[in-house]
C-alpha angles and dihedrals in degrees: 000000000000117000112150143354090266105034110034110167096332116111126239124233111252113220117170104217103167104111105190151321123271127197087269105043114228101222093177094057089045092050092049090051092051091047095049089049093050097245093135099168092057091041092057092051093048094046090054090051090047091052091057089059098037117116112184126059092236092058091045090049091051092051093049089049091051091049087054089052092051094050091046090056093051092051098254102128096166092058090042091055090050093054095043089051090051090052090052091050088052087054093241106196100224108094089204087086089074091055092046096050090045091054090052094046091050089050089055093047095252091135100162093051091044092051091053092052093045088053091049088054091049091049091051099042111011086232120177087211089060091048089052088052092054090048091048093052092051090048092047092054090048093049092049091050090050106038123182121242093256116125115212123198134175115249093226096178090063100040131088135178087271131066116304112173154132104047122200132173116248097194138040094248093057092236097119119064125191119195141161121259139159092199124141109299096039117135096224099116102151109110109239108197093202097056130072091214140039125270120285134244137194115264131185134209130186128216120227127219091272091056096254120140116234130223108296117241129195115259110255126223130052098315100093119060139158086280127080115283128177150099100081142173137190134225118247093268093048089233097112126049123199117198144164122256123184110193127205129190115261091269093049092236102110129053117219091195126254123284137184114244132185135206132189123222115243109188107311096337135071119242124234106288128243128210123246113228101227103134122084118251113282094021096109096136094049119091141229126180149123096083122201121185127212114247090253094041092241095126143010129219118202142161124253148144096234123153115276097038131134093250136290113017115341136191115253133189127217121187121217116238106210092193094052091034093223143094114264127230108294128249127210115251088227137230094307089072105015127064139180086274128063127295112192146155102036121196126186114207108235095222107031097028088222112158118235122187143149125249144179092193102063118071107278148152102256142339106323115009126190117244134188126213116188118227113258095188135291109009093334130114137190133232113314117248125203111246090222134215133353095018084057124042140173088278131064113299120181147122097069119188127184124215095188136050093232096055092247099124138029150104138270141174124246143157093208122140090057094291120155092204124059123247140190119256132187124214136191138178108229115221117257113255124202124204 
């Protein structure tokens, strides 16, 4: 589940650093410890208490900045902008605050304000990241002025007030849809102090003859647990499901990193899943997830923060060895696809083999934007192109899925319309009519 430009769905390691209580409690040290450990709810409370005792403007500016960071990570961009702005008014000395407030403003569609703050960051640091921000704001305004013909609508019957995301078809006729949700009835019971909601599970819904989606039900079998499951894909026969699982310790205070698991269908139920060995030895706290299979099952593309990447989360490719019956050590897709930002949620079109993914590192309209890279041959793709407005928005847009070979219909995930939780949307390209 997507939270920020740097973290996305991947869980933080919780390390409790606060070592004790003195006669005069140090709320700032306590807040920093909570923040570093990922316990954001407790961090916010301690930072507010620390601000009441802060004396100098630099310390006050730092606390306001950290409160902005906390609210950004819990998907509250309006509050984050308020705290970043307060830090600037206190003349906080770290120029990073200009980049942070610009990122938030871009996410809320305030492109002119964001461009000014990106430029302030460039003037202070000469940063390429700031220059990319200026370029993204200019592109976003152009894309909004020249929208594509796609029509995007919320799939209200499938959405709740919790996270509903990452759709994938579970049958060849595109009448069964599997997606991730932490709605009521999910099995994710471990309390995760970083998140504002419980852990997610995989749910399935079936379409009737009139094209209406039925009531989603949780997938039975051993796939869903008290941990975080989601972002799945199927093999070409729909007999094997690959999905992401992010495990926590029983107290929910320590991330074990995210892994890709698979399960085979036996009759009407899914068998107990097994873990794919994709991470190098000793990389237990690193994460891999968001699997996407080639149409012929010969390779898998997934997201991860493995060593040797371009920065942030990258897309990696692992070829399937039919003789060994396993996926081989992954290779980075390289700088043509990956950036110093995050590349997540890959999808390989079953007919054209074009690669779709979401990124914060390529010029875009908001947080995560959806990009398309045409296939250049066997396991090679061209320059990514932004899918434009309205498929993309100022918010996070990701997890695209096509229902047709000509890209005219499909589904995606977004938290547009000012929503703090992500929802499922359908899109279609109406036929041109001539009068």
